[in-house]
matplotlib code that plots the C-alpha trace (Angstrom):
import matplotlib.pyplot as plt

x = [0.0, 2.9, 4.0, 1.0, 0.7, 4.4, 3.5, 0.4, 1.9, -1.5, -1.0, -4.9, -4.9, -8.8, -8.6, -5.9, -7.9, -11.1, -9.1, -7.4, -11.0, -12.5, -9.3, -9.6, -13.4, -12.4, -10.1, -12.5, -15.2, -12.7, -11.4, -14.7, -16.4, -13.2, -13.1, -11.4, -10.4, -9.9, -8.7, -8.8, -8.9, -10.0, -10.5, -13.5, -13.0, -16.3, -17.3, -21.3, -21.8, -20.5, -19.8, -17.4, -18.2, -15.2, -14.7, -12.8, -14.1, -12.7, -13.1, -13.9, -14.7, -15.1, -17.8, -19.6, -21.8, -19.5, -18.1, -18.8, -17.8, -17.9, -17.7, -16.2, -17.7, -21.2, -24.1, -26.1, -29.8, -31.7, -28.3, -30.3, -32.0, -28.5, -28.2, -24.5, -25.2, -26.2, -23.7, -21.0, -22.3, -22.2, -18.7, -17.0, -18.7, -17.1, -13.7, -13.5, -15.3, -18.0, -22.1, -23.5, -26.2, -23.5, -21.8, -23.1, -22.7, -23.0, -21.6, -19.7, -18.4, -14.9, -15.3, -17.0, -20.2, -23.5, -22.5, -25.6, -25.4, -27.9, -27.7, -29.4, -31.5, -30.5, -33.3, -32.5, -29.1, -30.0, -32.6, -29.9, -27.1, -30.1, -30.3, -26.8, -26.3, -29.4, -27.8, -24.9, -26.8, -28.1, -24.6, -23.5, -26.1, -25.5, -21.9, -22.3, -24.7, -22.4, -19.5, -18.4, -19.1, -16.1, -15.9, -18.4, -18.2, -18.3, -20.5]
y = [0.2, 2.5, 1.5, 2.7, 5.9, 6.8, 5.9, 8.1, 10.8, 10.6, 13.1, 13.5, 11.7, 10.9, 9.4, 7.1, 6.2, 5.6, 3.4, 1.4, 0.6, -0.1, -2.8, -4.3, -5.0, -6.2, -8.6, -9.8, -10.3, -12.4, -14.6, -15.1, -16.0, -18.2, -16.3, -17.7, -14.7, -16.1, -12.5, -9.0, -6.1, -8.0, -6.1, -6.8, -6.7, -8.4, -7.6, -7.5, -6.2, -2.7, -2.2, -3.8, -4.0, -2.8, -2.2, -3.4, -6.0, -5.2, -9.0, -12.4, -14.9, -18.4, -19.6, -22.7, -22.9, -21.3, -17.5, -14.2, -10.9, -8.0, -4.5, -2.6, 0.7, 2.1, -0.3, 2.1, 1.9, -0.2, -1.5, -4.9, -3.2, -1.8, -3.1, -3.5, -6.3, -9.3, -8.4, -8.8, -11.9, -13.5, -11.9, -13.3, -16.8, -16.8, -15.5, -18.3, -21.1, -21.2, -21.6, -18.3, -19.6, -20.6, -17.1, -14.2, -10.4, -7.5, -5.1, -4.6, -1.7, -1.7, -1.8, -5.5, -4.3, -4.6, -7.4, -7.6, -10.2, -11.8, -14.7, -13.5, -16.0, -17.1, -15.1, -11.9, -12.1, -12.9, -9.6, -7.5, -8.6, -7.7, -4.4, -3.7, -4.6, -2.7, 0.6, -0.3, -0.5, 3.0, 4.3, 3.1, 4.7, 7.8, 7.5, 6.9, 9.9, 12.2, 11.1, 13.7, 12.5, 12.3, 14.4, 16.7, 20.7, 22.0, 24.8]
z = [-0.1, 0.9, -2.8, -4.2, -2.4, -3.1, -7.0, -7.2, -4.9, -2.8, 0.0, 1.3, 4.7, 4.6, 0.7, 2.0, 5.0, 2.4, 0.0, 2.9, 4.0, 0.8, 0.2, 3.8, 2.9, -0.5, 0.8, 3.7, 1.0, -1.7, 1.4, 2.5, -0.7, -1.7, -4.7, -7.7, -10.0, -13.8, -15.1, -14.3, -16.7, -19.6, -22.9, -25.0, -28.8, -30.2, -33.8, -34.6, -38.1, -38.7, -34.7, -32.4, -28.7, -27.0, -23.3, -20.2, -17.9, -14.3, -13.2, -14.5, -11.7, -12.1, -9.9, -8.8, -12.1, -14.4, -15.3, -13.9, -15.8, -13.3, -14.1, -11.5, -9.9, -9.0, -10.0, -11.9, -12.0, -14.7, -15.2, -16.5, -19.4, -20.8, -24.2, -23.4, -20.7, -22.7, -25.5, -22.5, -21.7, -24.9, -25.9, -22.5, -23.0, -26.0, -25.0, -22.3, -24.3, -22.0, -22.5, -22.6, -20.0, -17.7, -17.8, -15.2, -15.9, -13.7, -11.4, -7.8, -6.2, -5.5, -1.9, -2.8, -1.7, -4.0, -6.5, -8.6, -11.4, -13.9, -16.8, -20.0, -21.9, -25.4, -27.0, -25.0, -26.1, -29.8, -29.2, -28.1, -30.7, -33.7, -31.9, -32.0, -35.6, -36.4, -34.6, -36.9, -40.2, -39.2, -38.6, -41.7, -43.5, -41.9, -42.8, -46.2, -46.7, -45.0, -47.2, -49.9, -53.6, -55.8, -58.9, -57.7, -56.9, -53.6, -52.9]

ax = plt.figure().add_subplot(projection="3d")
ax.plot(x, y, z, "-o")
ax.set_aspect("equal")
plt.show()
């Protein structure tokens, strides 16, 4: 911890105490849960039509039933309805060679509180993929419409 404080030149004592408390909570939770981490800071890059789903998954866990992709940070309201969540589930399942119905996806706060996960059905995943690809087709049409035409004169 001292090394991290030096590295980031932290001087705010209350912020340092807050970080130490969060880290302690996280370690106690992980130890109590018997957490098995498969990977951290996982970069996603999954091409779907014209668009590519990109981002970073904070942690991928091995659970008793499969895998769990966890986005670290405050759990947003309505996260279960976000288009990205079933897409992340299928992307992580494919990356780790696991069945999508055995791959959870969700959020957890940095101090290990509020772990919230779910598994989307195959139908929900397909619906999200179709929406994402439709969005890509719309963006592609807009891009083509806004490209300058060669050989034409500019106003």
